[in-house]
C-alpha positions as a LaTeX table, in Angstrom:
\begin{tabular}{lrrr}
\hline
Residue & $x$ (\AA) & $y$ (\AA) & $z$ (\AA) \\
\hline
Met1 & 5.68 & $-26.11$ & 17.25 \\
Ile2 & 4.79 & $-26.87$ & 20.84 \\
Asn3 & 1.10 & $-27.68$ & 21.39 \\
Ala4 & 0.69 & $-26.64$ & 24.97 \\
Pro5 & $-2.95$ & $-26.08$ & 25.95 \\
Thr6 & $-1.87$ & $-25.02$ & 29.42 \\
Leu7 & $-0.18$ & $-22.05$ & 27.85 \\
Ala8 & $-3.33$ & $-20.95$ & 26.04 \\
Ile9 & $-4.55$ & $-17.60$ & 27.28 \\
Lys10 & $-7.65$ & $-15.60$ & 26.65 \\
His11 & $-6.00$ & $-12.24$ & 26.92 \\
Gly12 & $-2.57$ & $-11.25$ & 25.73 \\
Leu13 & $-0.11$ & $-8.56$ & 24.69 \\
Val14 & 1.96 & $-9.65$ & 21.72 \\
Leu15 & 4.98 & $-8.01$ & 20.08 \\
Gly16 & 5.14 & $-8.82$ & 16.35 \\
Val17 & 8.33 & $-8.57$ & 14.28 \\
Glu18 & 8.49 & $-8.67$ & 10.47 \\
Ser19 & 11.65 & $-8.68$ & 8.31 \\
Ser20 & 11.02 & $-11.06$ & 5.41 \\
Cys21 & 11.79 & $-8.69$ & 2.55 \\
Asp22 & 12.57 & $-4.94$ & 2.52 \\
Glu23 & 10.50 & $-3.62$ & 5.41 \\
Thr24 & 11.74 & $-3.71$ & 8.99 \\
Ala25 & 8.61 & $-3.67$ & 11.14 \\
Ala26 & 7.38 & $-4.14$ & 14.67 \\
Ala27 & 3.95 & $-3.88$ & 16.25 \\
Val28 & 2.23 & $-4.41$ & 19.59 \\
Leu29 & $-1.23$ & $-5.96$ & 19.64 \\
Cys30 & $-3.47$ & $-6.32$ & 22.68 \\
Ser31 & $-6.34$ & $-8.80$ & 22.75 \\
Glu32 & $-8.51$ & $-6.29$ & 24.68 \\
Arg33 & $-7.37$ & $-2.90$ & 23.34 \\
Gly34 & $-6.47$ & $-3.79$ & 19.78 \\
Leu35 & $-3.42$ & $-2.54$ & 17.89 \\
Leu36 & $-1.31$ & $-0.27$ & 20.08 \\
Ser37 & 1.53 & 0.44 & 17.66 \\
Asn38 & 2.59 & $-0.43$ & 14.10 \\
Ile39 & 6.03 & 0.75 & 12.96 \\
Val40 & 7.29 & 0.09 & 9.43 \\
Ala41 & 10.71 & 1.26 & 8.19 \\
Ser42 & 10.89 & 1.10 & 4.40 \\
Gln43 & 14.08 & 0.47 & 2.41 \\
Asp44 & 12.79 & 1.98 & $-0.86$ \\
Glu45 & 15.52 & 4.59 & $-1.12$ \\
Ala46 & 18.28 & 1.98 & $-0.69$ \\
His47 & 16.89 & $-0.28$ & $-3.41$ \\
Arg48 & 15.63 & 2.38 & $-5.86$ \\
Pro49 & 18.92 & 2.70 & $-7.81$ \\
Phe50 & 18.79 & $-1.01$ & $-8.59$ \\
Gly51 & 15.13 & $-1.15$ & $-9.66$ \\
Gly52 & 14.44 & $-3.97$ & $-7.22$ \\
Val53 & 15.24 & $-5.49$ & $-3.83$ \\
Val54 & 18.90 & $-6.45$ & $-3.36$ \\
Pro55 & 19.04 & $-9.22$ & $-0.72$ \\
Glu56 & 22.43 & $-8.19$ & 0.81 \\
Ile57 & 21.37 & $-4.55$ & 1.12 \\
Ala58 & 18.09 & $-5.64$ & 2.65 \\
Ala59 & 19.80 & $-7.83$ & 5.21 \\
Arg60 & 22.23 & $-5.12$ & 6.29 \\
Ala61 & 19.38 & $-2.62$ & 6.62 \\
His62 & 17.42 & $-5.00$ & 8.83 \\
Met63 & 20.45 & $-5.53$ & 11.08 \\
Ser64 & 20.96 & $-1.80$ & 11.51 \\
Lys65 & 17.30 & $-1.02$ & 12.26 \\
Ile66 & 15.70 & $-3.97$ & 14.03 \\
Asp67 & 16.51 & $-3.05$ & 17.64 \\
Thr68 & 15.43 & 0.58 & 17.18 \\
Ile69 & 12.16 & $-0.37$ & 15.45 \\
Ile70 & 11.26 & $-2.82$ & 18.19 \\
Asp71 & 12.03 & $-0.25$ & 20.89 \\
Gln72 & 9.93 & 2.31 & 19.02 \\
Ala73 & 6.97 & $-0.06$ & 18.78 \\
Val74 & 7.03 & $-0.93$ & 22.48 \\
Ser75 & 7.45 & 2.72 & 23.45 \\
Glu76 & 4.66 & 3.95 & 21.19 \\
Ala77 & 2.34 & 1.23 & 22.57 \\
Gly78 & 2.87 & 2.67 & 26.06 \\
Val79 & 3.84 & $-0.66$ & 27.57 \\
Asp80 & 6.92 & $-2.18$ & 29.20 \\
Tyr81 & 8.72 & $-5.21$ & 27.87 \\
Ala82 & 7.86 & $-6.98$ & 31.12 \\
Glu83 & 4.16 & $-6.72$ & 30.25 \\
Leu84 & 4.49 & $-8.65$ & 27.00 \\
Ser85 & 2.80 & $-12.09$ & 26.86 \\
Ala86 & 4.71 & $-13.40$ & 23.82 \\
Ile87 & 6.98 & $-12.47$ & 20.88 \\
Ala88 & 5.81 & $-13.38$ & 17.38 \\
Ala89 & 8.25 & $-13.13$ & 14.48 \\
Thr90 & 8.22 & $-14.03$ & 10.83 \\
Ala91 & 10.23 & $-17.25$ & 10.45 \\
Gly92 & 9.75 & $-17.51$ & 6.68 \\
Pro93 & 9.26 & $-17.56$ & 3.81 \\
Gly94 & 11.40 & $-14.69$ & 2.59 \\
Leu95 & 14.92 & $-13.43$ & 2.02 \\
Ile96 & 16.83 & $-15.56$ & 4.52 \\
Gly97 & 19.14 & $-12.78$ & 5.73 \\
Gly98 & 16.23 & $-10.63$ & 6.78 \\
Val99 & 14.22 & $-13.52$ & 8.22 \\
Ile100 & 17.18 & $-14.57$ & 10.41 \\
Thr101 & 17.67 & $-11.00$ & 11.70 \\
Gly102 & 14.06 & $-10.61$ & 12.90 \\
Leu103 & 13.75 & $-14.16$ & 14.23 \\
Met104 & 17.01 & $-13.93$ & 16.20 \\
Ala105 & 15.95 & $-10.62$ & 17.75 \\
Ala106 & 12.68 & $-12.24$ & 18.79 \\
Lys107 & 14.46 & $-15.26$ & 20.22 \\
Gly108 & 16.70 & $-13.03$ & 22.30 \\
Leu109 & 13.71 & $-11.21$ & 23.73 \\
Ser110 & 11.85 & $-14.46$ & 24.36 \\
Ala111 & 14.78 & $-15.90$ & 26.28 \\
Ser112 & 15.56 & $-12.75$ & 28.27 \\
Leu113 & 11.92 & $-12.05$ & 29.19 \\
Asp114 & 11.05 & $-15.74$ & 29.67 \\
Ile115 & 7.96 & $-15.53$ & 27.52 \\
Pro116 & 6.82 & $-17.73$ & 24.58 \\
Leu117 & 8.20 & $-17.40$ & 21.06 \\
Ile118 & 5.81 & $-17.81$ & 18.16 \\
Ala119 & 7.44 & $-18.49$ & 14.79 \\
Val120 & 4.92 & $-17.14$ & 12.25 \\
Asn121 & 4.59 & $-18.11$ & 8.60 \\
His122 & 4.59 & $-14.78$ & 6.76 \\
Leu123 & 1.77 & $-16.00$ & 4.51 \\
Glu124 & $-0.36$ & $-16.83$ & 7.53 \\
Gly125 & 0.10 & $-13.24$ & 8.63 \\
His126 & $-1.41$ & $-12.12$ & 5.31 \\
Ala127 & $-4.13$ & $-14.77$ & 5.56 \\
Leu128 & $-5.22$ & $-13.51$ & 8.99 \\
Ser129 & $-4.68$ & $-9.79$ & 8.32 \\
Pro130 & $-8.38$ & $-8.96$ & 7.75 \\
Arg131 & $-9.12$ & $-10.17$ & 11.28 \\
Leu132 & $-7.20$ & $-7.15$ & 12.60 \\
Thr133 & $-10.08$ & $-4.86$ & 11.67 \\
Asp134 & $-13.03$ & $-6.90$ & 10.36 \\
Val135 & $-15.35$ & $-9.54$ & 11.69 \\
Cys136 & $-14.11$ & $-12.37$ & 9.53 \\
Pro137 & $-14.86$ & $-15.78$ & 11.00 \\
Phe138 & $-13.62$ & $-19.01$ & 9.42 \\
Pro139 & $-14.02$ & $-20.35$ & 6.82 \\
Tyr140 & $-13.30$ & $-17.93$ & 3.99 \\
Leu141 & $-11.78$ & $-17.88$ & 0.52 \\
Leu142 & $-8.45$ & $-16.08$ & 0.29 \\
Leu143 & $-6.68$ & $-14.53$ & $-2.69$ \\
Leu144 & $-3.10$ & $-13.86$ & $-1.63$ \\
Val145 & $-1.34$ & $-11.63$ & $-4.14$ \\
Ser146 & 2.06 & $-10.14$ & $-3.44$ \\
Gly147 & 5.52 & $-9.73$ & $-4.94$ \\
Gly148 & 6.42 & $-13.34$ & $-4.23$ \\
His149 & 3.07 & $-15.14$ & $-4.05$ \\
Ser150 & $-0.17$ & $-15.58$ & $-6.00$ \\
Gln151 & $-2.43$ & $-18.17$ & $-4.38$ \\
Leu152 & $-6.06$ & $-18.98$ & $-3.88$ \\
Leu153 & $-6.69$ & $-20.74$ & $-0.59$ \\
Ala154 & $-9.60$ & $-22.02$ & 1.41 \\
Val155 & $-8.98$ & $-20.83$ & 4.96 \\
His156 & $-10.67$ & $-23.51$ & 7.06 \\
Gly157 & $-9.27$ & $-22.34$ & 10.42 \\
Leu158 & $-6.13$ & $-21.35$ & 12.23 \\
Gly159 & $-3.29$ & $-23.36$ & 10.69 \\
Asp160 & $-5.68$ & $-25.14$ & 8.33 \\
Tyr161 & $-5.16$ & $-23.89$ & 4.78 \\
Glu162 & $-6.03$ & $-25.63$ & 1.52 \\
Arg163 & $-4.44$ & $-24.37$ & $-1.67$ \\
Leu164 & $-6.90$ & $-24.31$ & $-4.60$ \\
Gly165 & $-4.47$ & $-22.74$ & $-7.01$ \\
Ser166 & $-1.19$ & $-20.91$ & $-7.28$ \\
Thr167 & 1.15 & $-19.40$ & $-9.85$ \\
Ile168 & 3.09 & $-21.91$ & $-11.93$ \\
Asp169 & 5.82 & $-19.34$ & $-12.62$ \\
Asp170 & 5.88 & $-15.66$ & $-11.59$ \\
Ala171 & 3.70 & $-13.92$ & $-8.99$ \\
Ala172 & 1.47 & $-11.02$ & $-9.94$ \\
Gly173 & 3.49 & $-8.59$ & $-7.87$ \\
Glu174 & 6.71 & $-9.63$ & $-9.58$ \\
Ala175 & 5.06 & $-9.06$ & $-12.96$ \\
Phe176 & 4.13 & $-5.53$ & $-11.84$ \\
Asp177 & 7.68 & $-4.84$ & $-10.69$ \\
Lys178 & 9.30 & $-6.20$ & $-13.86$ \\
Thr179 & 6.85 & $-4.23$ & $-16.04$ \\
Ala180 & 7.83 & $-1.04$ & $-14.23$ \\
Lys181 & 11.51 & $-1.86$ & $-14.61$ \\
Val182 & 11.23 & $-2.59$ & $-18.33$ \\
Met183 & 9.49 & 0.73 & $-18.94$ \\
Gly184 & 11.70 & 2.72 & $-16.56$ \\
Leu185 & 8.80 & 3.73 & $-14.32$ \\
Gly186 & 10.84 & 3.50 & $-11.10$ \\
Phe187 & 10.77 & 1.55 & $-7.87$ \\
Pro188 & 8.60 & 0.35 & $-6.17$ \\
Gly189 & 7.04 & $-0.90$ & $-9.40$ \\
Gly190 & 3.47 & $-1.76$ & $-8.46$ \\
Pro191 & 2.31 & 1.71 & $-7.37$ \\
Asn192 & 4.09 & 3.31 & $-10.32$ \\
Val193 & 2.42 & 1.04 & $-12.87$ \\
Glu194 & $-0.94$ & 1.80 & $-11.27$ \\
Arg195 & $-0.27$ & 5.56 & $-11.41$ \\
Trp196 & 0.71 & 5.48 & $-15.12$ \\
Ala197 & $-2.23$ & 3.24 & $-15.96$ \\
Lys198 & $-4.70$ & 5.91 & $-14.83$ \\
Asp199 & $-3.89$ & 7.97 & $-17.92$ \\
Gly200 & $-3.80$ & 5.09 & $-20.37$ \\
Asp201 & $-6.17$ & 3.17 & $-22.62$ \\
Asp202 & $-6.43$ & $-0.38$ & $-21.31$ \\
Arg203 & $-7.44$ & $-1.65$ & $-24.77$ \\
Ala204 & $-4.58$ & $-0.04$ & $-26.64$ \\
Val205 & $-2.17$ & $-3.01$ & $-26.50$ \\
Arg206 & $-3.22$ & $-6.60$ & $-27.09$ \\
Leu207 & $-1.72$ & $-8.78$ & $-24.37$ \\
Pro208 & $-2.23$ & $-12.45$ & $-23.46$ \\
Arg209 & $-4.37$ & $-13.72$ & $-20.60$ \\
Pro210 & $-2.53$ & $-16.91$ & $-19.55$ \\
Leu211 & $-4.60$ & $-19.88$ & $-18.33$ \\
Leu212 & $-7.90$ & $-18.03$ & $-18.89$ \\
Asp213 & $-10.86$ & $-20.42$ & $-18.80$ \\
Arg214 & $-8.76$ & $-23.39$ & $-17.63$ \\
Glu215 & $-10.44$ & $-25.88$ & $-15.34$ \\
Asn216 & $-7.97$ & $-25.41$ & $-12.48$ \\
Cys217 & $-7.36$ & $-22.31$ & $-10.36$ \\
Asp218 & $-3.71$ & $-21.74$ & $-11.20$ \\
Phe219 & $-2.09$ & $-18.51$ & $-12.42$ \\
Ser220 & 0.69 & $-17.76$ & $-14.88$ \\
Phe221 & 2.29 & $-14.34$ & $-15.39$ \\
Ala222 & 5.66 & $-15.10$ & $-17.02$ \\
Gly223 & 4.22 & $-15.00$ & $-20.56$ \\
Leu224 & 2.42 & $-11.76$ & $-19.86$ \\
Lys225 & 5.57 & $-10.24$ & $-18.46$ \\
Thr226 & 7.48 & $-11.23$ & $-21.62$ \\
Ala227 & 4.72 & $-9.85$ & $-23.86$ \\
Val228 & 4.91 & $-6.51$ & $-22.09$ \\
Ala229 & 8.68 & $-6.33$ & $-22.60$ \\
Arg230 & 8.27 & $-7.02$ & $-26.36$ \\
Ala231 & 5.42 & $-4.53$ & $-26.69$ \\
Tyr232 & 7.48 & $-1.82$ & $-25.04$ \\
Glu233 & 10.54 & $-2.59$ & $-27.18$ \\
Asn234 & 8.38 & $-2.19$ & $-30.30$ \\
Ser235 & 6.67 & 1.01 & $-29.10$ \\
Asp236 & 7.76 & 4.60 & $-29.60$ \\
Lys237 & 8.44 & 4.80 & $-25.83$ \\
Thr238 & 6.55 & 8.06 & $-25.40$ \\
Asp239 & 4.64 & 8.83 & $-22.21$ \\
Arg240 & 1.42 & 7.97 & $-24.06$ \\
Ala241 & 2.84 & 4.58 & $-25.04$ \\
Lys242 & 3.93 & 3.93 & $-21.47$ \\
Ala243 & 0.52 & 4.88 & $-20.07$ \\
Asp244 & $-1.34$ & 2.67 & $-22.59$ \\
Leu245 & 0.92 & $-0.29$ & $-21.97$ \\
Ala246 & 0.62 & 0.09 & $-18.20$ \\
Ala247 & $-3.14$ & 0.22 & $-18.47$ \\
Ser248 & $-3.29$ & $-2.73$ & $-20.85$ \\
Phe249 & $-1.03$ & $-4.79$ & $-18.59$ \\
Gln250 & $-3.09$ & $-3.95$ & $-15.49$ \\
Ala251 & $-6.28$ & $-4.95$ & $-17.33$ \\
Ala252 & $-4.73$ & $-8.28$ & $-18.33$ \\
Val253 & $-3.76$ & $-9.01$ & $-14.70$ \\
Ala254 & $-7.27$ & $-8.09$ & $-13.59$ \\
Asp255 & $-8.80$ & $-10.50$ & $-16.13$ \\
Cys256 & $-6.50$ & $-13.33$ & $-14.98$ \\
Leu257 & $-7.20$ & $-12.74$ & $-11.31$ \\
Thr258 & $-10.97$ & $-12.50$ & $-11.71$ \\
Asp259 & $-11.22$ & $-15.54$ & $-13.97$ \\
Arg260 & $-9.20$ & $-17.76$ & $-11.63$ \\
Thr261 & $-10.99$ & $-16.36$ & $-8.58$ \\
Ala262 & $-14.41$ & $-17.11$ & $-10.09$ \\
Arg263 & $-13.32$ & $-20.73$ & $-10.56$ \\
Ala264 & $-12.17$ & $-20.94$ & $-6.92$ \\
Met265 & $-15.43$ & $-19.44$ & $-5.73$ \\
Arg266 & $-17.38$ & $-22.17$ & $-7.47$ \\
Leu267 & $-15.22$ & $-24.82$ & $-5.80$ \\
Phe268 & $-15.53$ & $-23.15$ & $-2.41$ \\
Thr269 & $-19.33$ & $-22.96$ & $-2.53$ \\
Glu270 & $-19.50$ & $-26.67$ & $-3.33$ \\
Asn271 & $-17.87$ & $-27.39$ & 0.05 \\
Tyr272 & $-19.30$ & $-24.71$ & 2.34 \\
Asp273 & $-22.73$ & $-23.29$ & 3.00 \\
Gly274 & $-23.01$ & $-19.55$ & 3.17 \\
Pro275 & $-22.52$ & $-16.85$ & 4.03 \\
His276 & $-19.42$ & $-16.80$ & 1.88 \\
Arg277 & $-16.56$ & $-14.37$ & 2.45 \\
Phe278 & $-13.78$ & $-13.46$ & 0.04 \\
Val279 & $-10.57$ & $-11.94$ & 1.40 \\
Val280 & $-7.90$ & $-10.33$ & $-0.73$ \\
Ala281 & $-4.55$ & $-9.79$ & 1.01 \\
Gly282 & $-0.96$ & $-9.01$ & 0.09 \\
Gly283 & 0.73 & $-5.97$ & $-1.46$ \\
Val284 & $-1.07$ & $-6.24$ & $-4.80$ \\
Ala285 & $-4.40$ & $-5.90$ & $-2.95$ \\
Ala286 & $-3.61$ & $-2.21$ & $-2.60$ \\
Asn287 & $-4.18$ & $-1.70$ & $-6.35$ \\
Gln288 & $-7.53$ & 0.08 & $-6.64$ \\
Thr289 & $-8.35$ & $-1.09$ & $-10.15$ \\
Leu290 & $-7.79$ & $-4.71$ & $-9.23$ \\
Arg291 & $-9.88$ & $-4.21$ & $-6.11$ \\
Ala292 & $-12.80$ & $-2.90$ & $-8.14$ \\
His293 & $-12.71$ & $-5.91$ & $-10.48$ \\
Leu294 & $-12.42$ & $-8.41$ & $-7.63$ \\
Ile295 & $-15.30$ & $-6.76$ & $-5.71$ \\
Asp296 & $-17.53$ & $-7.10$ & $-8.76$ \\
Thr297 & $-16.53$ & $-10.77$ & $-9.12$ \\
Ala298 & $-17.22$ & $-11.47$ & $-5.49$ \\
Lys299 & $-20.65$ & $-9.90$ & $-5.55$ \\
Ala300 & $-21.53$ & $-11.71$ & $-8.77$ \\
His301 & $-20.86$ & $-15.04$ & $-7.07$ \\
Gly302 & $-22.54$ & $-14.25$ & $-3.74$ \\
Phe303 & $-19.41$ & $-13.54$ & $-1.71$ \\
Thr304 & $-18.85$ & $-10.64$ & 0.68 \\
Pro305 & $-15.53$ & $-9.02$ & $-0.34$ \\
Ile306 & $-13.14$ & $-8.12$ & 2.49 \\
Phe307 & $-9.94$ & $-6.14$ & 2.00 \\
Pro308 & $-7.56$ & $-5.27$ & 4.83 \\
Pro309 & $-6.89$ & $-1.50$ & 5.12 \\
Leu310 & $-4.11$ & $-0.36$ & 2.79 \\
Lys311 & $-1.57$ & $-0.15$ & 5.61 \\
Phe312 & $-2.04$ & $-3.88$ & 6.27 \\
Cys313 & $-1.82$ & $-5.00$ & 2.62 \\
Gly314 & 1.94 & $-4.72$ & 2.29 \\
Asp315 & 4.41 & $-6.35$ & 4.65 \\
Asn316 & 3.81 & $-5.20$ & 8.20 \\
Ala317 & 4.23 & $-6.49$ & 11.77 \\
Ala318 & 0.61 & $-5.98$ & 12.83 \\
Met319 & $-0.44$ & $-9.04$ & 10.84 \\
Ile320 & 2.39 & $-11.05$ & 12.37 \\
Ala321 & 1.22 & $-9.98$ & 15.84 \\
Gln322 & $-2.34$ & $-11.01$ & 14.88 \\
Ala323 & $-1.19$ & $-14.45$ & 13.84 \\
Gly324 & 0.90 & $-14.65$ & 16.98 \\
Leu325 & $-1.98$ & $-13.68$ & 19.26 \\
Glu326 & $-4.30$ & $-16.21$ & 17.71 \\
Arg327 & $-1.70$ & $-18.94$ & 18.08 \\
Leu328 & $-0.94$ & $-17.91$ & 21.66 \\
Gln329 & $-4.63$ & $-18.09$ & 22.51 \\
Ala330 & $-4.74$ & $-21.58$ & 20.99 \\
Gly331 & $-1.67$ & $-22.65$ & 22.98 \\
Arg332 & 0.53 & $-23.06$ & 19.89 \\
Val333 & 3.97 & $-21.72$ & 20.70 \\
Asp334 & 7.47 & $-22.61$ & 19.49 \\
Ser335 & 10.82 & $-23.50$ & 20.97 \\
Leu336 & 13.94 & $-21.37$ & 20.58 \\
Asn337 & 15.08 & $-23.93$ & 18.01 \\
Ala338 & 12.49 & $-22.75$ & 15.48 \\
Pro339 & 14.29 & $-22.44$ & 12.15 \\
Ala340 & 14.39 & $-19.57$ & 9.70 \\
Arg341 & 13.00 & $-20.78$ & 6.38 \\
Pro342 & 13.53 & $-19.24$ & 2.94 \\
Arg343 & 10.60 & $-21.40$ & 1.71 \\
Trp344 & 7.62 & $-22.39$ & 3.78 \\
Pro345 & 4.35 & $-23.41$ & 2.07 \\
Leu346 & 1.26 & $-22.37$ & 3.95 \\
Asp347 & $-0.74$ & $-25.43$ & 2.98 \\
Arg348 & 0.25 & $-29.02$ & 3.73 \\
Glu349 & $-0.67$ & $-30.30$ & 0.32 \\
Ala350 & $-0.98$ & $-28.10$ & $-2.73$ \\
Ala351 & $-3.96$ & $-29.08$ & $-4.83$ \\
Arg352 & $-2.76$ & $-28.94$ & $-8.47$ \\
Thr353 & $-5.92$ & $-29.92$ & $-10.29$ \\
Ala354 & $-9.55$ & $-28.98$ & $-9.90$ \\
Pro355 & $-10.82$ & $-32.47$ & $-8.91$ \\
Ala356 & $-8.32$ & $-32.57$ & $-6.05$ \\
Ser357 & $-9.08$ & $-29.04$ & $-4.89$ \\
Gly358 & $-12.22$ & $-29.66$ & $-2.91$ \\
Ser359 & $-11.97$ & $-30.94$ & 0.62 \\
Gly360 & $-15.43$ & $-32.43$ & 0.67 \\
Arg361 & $-16.21$ & $-30.50$ & 3.87 \\
Lys362 & $-19.45$ & $-28.80$ & 4.57 \\
Gly363 & $-19.02$ & $-26.06$ & 7.10 \\
Pro364 & $-21.59$ & $-24.73$ & 9.56 \\
Lys365 & $-23.44$ & $-21.58$ & 8.72 \\
Ser366 & $-21.83$ & $-18.56$ & 10.35 \\
\hline
\end{tabular}
């Protein structure tokens, strides 16, 4: 990253590009007029026969769509390429074929237009996504839950993230997807599990709640995923059995998320005066049942819950443009040598135990 204060600008027009998994997306964000376009091309139909995302198929789809999606985003925004202030693109973490496709497209535009490139951490995009639509000043507590990540982080400021806890095995979103696959509910798994759960009894099947009441803020969903597979194998596999198991699984995830979040809230309040804000971002944040449980938990601990609109919960380029704009305004841009990264932790040091989780900082009231 190039720290160049002379490049910092108050106003800007940023093109964001996202291609870390199975959505090819582009968006244009203006510091003065807000979000001007947000195009997302899904690959659901291509991956549905396999019950999950196939990396090679995803990479080929990104390559075939990326130029068209970028053109569409710029056209819908009603701007010319020459008006852009910077190009922001996901540089990781994610499926490396897709990440390379989006990042190389952004590098080409950066070079040809002679404007800054901003290599964005996909997780930072999620972390800053509520700031697209809400007044959400730093610091705040973040629960990031998606297909590949389950983390609790203290967001101290731009580029300053402290991990309080994370999954020690599978992410919550992956557990949803595997549960759907085991029961034959279809792809994408998360929304289908939620739909089936609406007609089920969430107390019908006894399932484990891994790490419940532990002193740290970590998650574990591998055991729960295995328990669901065994329960389904031993069931009569009727629609009623599927609905009950889906509801019971969703309730178990909710219990795990709320218990771990409550622990993180206690740690956060030890280090920051109020008001306290709690942000939930990532694809799993679209689940309405989980939202309701997390809202109750936030209010019980004196936090204001903030959820990005549903269209910004899953992978999208608007959040990448938001991260890019904030970095541009801070003068943090990147060279054309910025690498594509399959793995890229958001925090510098992952706190693995509760005593190490607190930063000891006391923030100003805001």
